[in-house]
N, C-alpha and C positions, 0 to 999 in steps of 0.2 A: 504493500500500499504505500503510496507515494505522499510524502507529508515535507514540509518546509525544513529544510535541514540549515543547520550553521555547520560549524568543523564540529562532525560527530568523531573525528578519531580522536579527540580531546577526551579524558577523563580526570577531572580536576582531582578528586578525591585520592585516586590511585596516585595520581601524580605529587600530590601533597606526601603521601606515606613514601615514595620514593625520596623524595628531596628531604625530608626528615632525617631518614638514614644516611643519606648523601652528606649531608652537612654534620653528622654526628652529633646532632641536638641531645640534649638530656634535661628532665623536667624533675624539679623537686615539687610535683604536684601529683595527683591521682594519675593512672592507676600505680598504686603502692609496688606492684611488682617489679617495675621499672625495665621493662621490655625483657622480662624473664630472668632478670638477674638473682632475684631472690627466691625462687620458685623452686619446689623439691623436685628433686631427680625424677624420682618415681611419676610425678604429674607430667613433668618434661617427655619422659619417655611416651607416655600416653598420648599428648597432645601436640608434643613437637614445639621447638623453641620459637619457631615462626608465627606460630599463633599467637604469642604473646610479644614478639617484636613488632607487630602490627596493632596491637590493643594500645591505641595512643589517644591521648587527650584532644578533642576537638579544636576548642577555643583553646588559646594560652599554651598550644601543640601543634597541630597541622595550621592554625592558623592564629593570627594574633589575638591579644585581649579583646579588642572591639571585632574581632573577625571581619576586617577591612580586605582581605585578600578573598572574601566572597567565596572559599572554595565550596562550601556547601550549595550556596545559591547558583552558583554558576553549574555545578552537578544538575540541579533540579530543572534549570531553565534548559539545559541539552536534553534531559529528559521530556519535558514537554514537547521541545520542538521536534523530537524524534517520534512521537506519536500522535502529534497533531491537537494537543491540548494547549490552553491558554497558561494555566500553572499546573505544575506539578509539587507535591511535597512528599520528602522522605520521611518513612517513619521506620524506627528500630522496636516498635512494640507489636507488629503484625497488623493485620488487616482488622484484627480484633478492636484493636483500638481506632483506626482510621475511620472505620465505619460508624463507631460512637459519637467520634468528633463531628462527622458530616451530619449525623442525625441532630446532634446538639447546635450545630451551625444553623441549620436552616428550620428549626423550630424555635430556637430560643428557650429549650426546655420546657415548653407549656403546650396544651390544645392536643389535638389530634394529629396522628399521622398514619399513613396508608402502607400496610407492610405485608408482603406475600406470605403465607401461612409456613413456606418452607423457608424461612429465614434462618440462619444459622444463629447457634446460642450466643455468638458473640452481637450481634443485632438485639436480641432480645434482651440482652444484658445493658444495654444502653437504655431499654425502657425502665430497669430499675434504678438507673442512677437519675433518670430526667424527671420521672412521674409524668411522661406522655401516656394519652390514651391511644393504644394500638387499634385500628380499624383493620380488621386481616381479610385481603385480598385471598379469596379461596385458590386454590392451586387446583390442575386439572390432574386428578389423581385416576390412575391407571388400576383398574381392579380387577384385571387379570395379571398384570405384571408387578401389581402393587409397588409403583413408582409415581412418585409427586412429579409432575411436570410444571414447567414454570407457568404461572397465570396468562390467561389468554388477555388481548386487549380489550376485550368485550367486558370480561371482569372488571378490569380497572376503570372502565369508563362508569360501569354500574356503581361501584364503590364511590368513585367522586360523586355520582349523582345522589348518593346515600350520605355523603359527608362532605358536602361543598366546602366546609370550613376548614378542613384539614391542612395542615402546612405543606406536606411533601408527600411523595410517594417512594417507596423503597422495593427494588425488585432484586430476587437473587438470578443471577445469568453470567455464564453457564452455571447448571448446579453441578453437584459434584458426580452427577451419572453423565456429564458432558452435554445435556440438554438445555436449549437456549430459548430466550423468550423473543417475542418481534419487538424488541426495543425502540425501534423505528416509529410503529403506529404507537406505543405506549408513550413515548417521549411526545409525539403530537398531541394525543390526549391529554396530558399533563398541561402542556406549554399553552393551549387553548385555554387554561383556566390560570395561566400566569404562575405556575406552582411548579417547583424544580422535581426532576426526578434523580433518585439516587440509584446507583445501579453496585451491589456488591458483585463484582465482578472479579473476586478472589482467585478463581481458577482461571481468569482469561487474560493474565499479564502478555503472553504472547499474540494475542488475536491482531495487535496493529501490524504486525509484519509480515503477513501472508494474507493474499485475497483468496485462497482456499478455505481458510476457516471463517468461523461464523463472525458477524460484525461487530467490530469493537464500539465500545458504548460511546465513546466520544463523536464516532464517525455517524451512528444512530441518534444522536442529539441529546445524549443524557448531561444532566448539567455537572455531577460528579459521579466518578467511579473510583472503586477500590480495587487494587490490585495484589496479589501475594505474588512477589517476585520467586518465593522460594517454591510455590507449588509448581506451576508450569514455565517458571524461569528457572535461571540457574544461580540465583543468588542464595543466600544463607537462610536459615530459618529465622521468622520474625521480621525478615525485610519486606518493606510493603512501602505501596506510592498510592497515593489518592491524587487524583487528576480532576481540574476544574476548568470548564469553560461557560461562556455566555454571562448575561447579567443578573441572573437572578439570586445567586450566592455570593455573599460578601467575601471575597479572600481572605481578609484581615480576619474578621469573626471567625473563617474556617481556620486558619493557623492558629487562634487564641484558642480556639476550642479544643485543638490539639494539644497545645502547650499544657493547659489544665490536666490532661491526661497522661501526659507524656512523661518519660523518665528525664530529668535535667542531666543523666549521664550516659547519652546515647553513646553506642558501642560503633565506632568508626568501623570496624571490620564489615558490619552490616551495611553501613553506607557503602562502602569500596565495593561488595559486591553487588549492589544493586548499579553503581556508576560503570563498572567493568562488563556487565550483563548487557546494561543499554547501548555501550559502544560496540560490542560484539554483535549484537542484532542491528544494529544500524549498517554495520559494515558486511554482515552476511545472513542476516537473518530470514531473508527469504529462501537462500540457499540451503541454510539447514532446516528450517522447516519444511522445506519442499523433500529434502530426504527422509525427515522423521514422519512427514505423511505417506510417502510411498511406504515406508516399514510398515506402518500401522496397518495399510492396507495388507501387505504380506502377513503378517501376524493374524489378522483376523480371519484370513483365508485358513491360514494352517491351523489354527486352533478351532475354528469351525469343521473342518474336516476330521478332527479326531471324534472317535464313538461317545458318546454321551455328553460332549459340550455343544454349548450354542452360544455364537456371540450377536446378540440382538444389535439390529441398526436400523430398518426399514419400520419395524414397530414402534420407535420412538420417534418417528416423525410424523408430521400431519397435521391433519385440522385438529384432531382430539388429543394431540400429541404434543411435541415441543415443535417451535418454529425452524428450529437448526440443531445441528449435532456436531460437538467438537470430536473429531474421528480418533484423536488422538488418546481419547478415554476407552479404552478396550475392555467394554462389560463383558464377562464370562459368567454364563448360566451354566452350574455344574448339577441341576436338578434332574437331568438325564441320567446322572451317574446313582441316583438314589440317595445322596447326600445333601447336606446343608453347606449354605455358605459359609458359616460359622466351622464346621468341620474341615472344610478345604483350605481356610485360613489358617487355621493351628496345625494341620498337617504339612502345609506346604511349608511353613515356619520351623517346624521342628525336624521334619525329613528331608527337608531340600533347600532350607536356608534361603528362604524368599519370603519376603515380607511383602503382602497384598496392600492397597490401599483401602477402599472403599469394600465392606464387606457387609450383606444383610443373608436374609434366610437361605436365599438361593443362589446368589451370585458373589464373586468377586471381581475385582476392578485392578486392572494394571494401568497406570496412568503413562503412556509413553511421553517423553522429551528428547530435544535435540541432542542429550547424552547418550541416548540409547542407540544400538547398533545391530546388526546382523547376529552379533556374539551375544548381546543380552537376550534379544530376540529367541536365539536358540536357547539358551539356557530356561527361560519361560516355557518355550514350547516341550521341552525335556522334563522338566516339572512337572507339568500337565499330563504328558503321556503316563508318566509314572504314578500321577495322583489317578488316573484311570483306571489303572493296574490294580492300585491299592484300594480303589472304593469298595470293591467287591466285599472285604473284610471290614468295612466300617459298619457300625452298629446304625440301627434304624434310628435318624434322628428325632429329638422329641418334637411332637406335635407343636404348633405356632398358631396361636388363635389370630389370624389377619384381620386388621379393621376393613371399613368401609371407608371411602373418601369422605362423606358426610360427618365419620367420626372425628375429622381432623379439623371439624368447625364447631367446637363445643361453645355453651354459653360464657361469655366473659361476665363474671360476677362482680368481679372488684377489679380497681387497677393493678397494675402488676406489682408496682412498687408499694402499694398499700399493702398487699396481700404478703409481699416477702418480708417488709419490716415490721408489719404489725404482730400481734399476739399469736403464737402459733403452739400446735400440739402435734405429737407424733402419734398416729393410730394405725393400728393392722391395716392391711391392705383390704381383707375383709370388711373393713368398718368405713372405707374412704369414700365409697359410691355417693355421690350426691353433694359431698363437701368440698370447700373451695381448696384448690391447692397452693401451698404456700411456698414451694420449691418446684424449679424447671426441671423435668426428667428427658434426658436426651440419649437415646440410643447413639454410639458413637463408634467409629466413624457412622454416617458422615456429620453428625453434630446439628441436627435438625431437631428440636425439641418436639417431643410427642405431649408433653404437659407443660403449661405454663403456669406461673403463679398467678391467682387471680381467676384461672377456669374452674367451670364446674367440673369435678370429675364424674367421667362415664364408665360405666362397667365395662364396653368394650375396650377402651382406651387401658385401663387397668389390665385386663386379661390379656392383652397384646402384650403388655410390658412384662407381666409375669412370666406367662409361658416365654415369650422372647428369652429373659434372664436364664430359665430353665433349658432352653437352647442353644446357650453361648453368647446371648447377646451382650455388651458392654455399655454399662448405665453408669458413666462416672461421677455425675454431679449430685445424685440425690444422697441424703444425709445417710440411708440405709443402702450401700449397694446392693446387697443381698434382694433387695426390694420387698423385704418382709413389712416393712412398716412405710408411711409416706408422712411427711410433714404437711400439715391442713391448718387452715385459719381458724381460729378460735371464734365460735359463732355464738 
């Protein structure tokens, strides 16, 4: 995708690190390890000295006390120019912080906001901080595949008609399954009302760099989009960028909201990873992604040819499904082997030393990146072949009570913040039906809450979560991870 380019061969943060070492600078400042000088040898053996050598102070380190060199701001400007945004802001606290900052900036922490019900737990956490009233945009739930596709433009329009005073809309695209919303239509619907669209595009950092991928949120007209460089890019964990364009969001307020939430001790290694990846993609992105997309096609065909395996694609697209699909998300249905996705994921980790991404009751997912090649693809294929042989000896997976789409549209009986911070009690699951949840319960991955603070608890969702835990589902955030009890509002 062609965007206005400045000198994209520059990487200001990486260059500042190189200069720091070349000049043999030394700081009587944090970090106290002094580029690894005082670090225990066993730690250095595990992490390597270079990890510590590049862990430097940003201001009064790479830059002077007043940041007059503009190292970070120049790197952010280059990112914005590379992807066609008006502004780009780097975050070292992940997209979890970036999306919270965006929500606070457009709402000023009060009123209603439209949010697609498949929002990540980081989005719903922003509701607990702010006290905002969520108005949930229903997703398109496929009751055959049991997958939540992004909301349709019609659903967004209907929610605006019901809640015309809402401050903004938040949509997730791509989802962890790689399915994408019709962002262009949704942006137009929001803009007709003069309201901004925020896109949680955590899985879409690579989208601006190849026309064969789904439409990049900025090109679709979104006002803010948030991307995780560590997901589909090649940056470090927690590296995130939030992009801004258009007149509907104040860039100063956006930056100040991020400052309220962010650490004052940002790790320049994370900044450098973002900066270096941007430079790489500006120079080679189309070529690298071209190879990755061709590899993904081969991987899909090879896995689909294995007995008992299915790689869905066409059924994820269409009028009743998603608008588009990122083919680098290789979703693998193992139900034909008579096993669950949880069993498959655990076996692949234990026996083949392969870690899969998303996992649910019948699928595992391999997300390919520009770092993958024929060697890693062959390792995946061989591991799946071994899984196919071993599956004959697996026990029958425990039954899972799967919900219907309407079960994910419960009554919002209380504001999330009031439910979370108010008086709570812990009750047995059997006694929780009809009570108001005081905590969120999130199958992870992919991290989309099945139950949120303030929602009236239904029997169907409780049974889904209870049987899910017995089948191998991971619930990291409830107070009782075994899910024998749940925190509810005292009424």
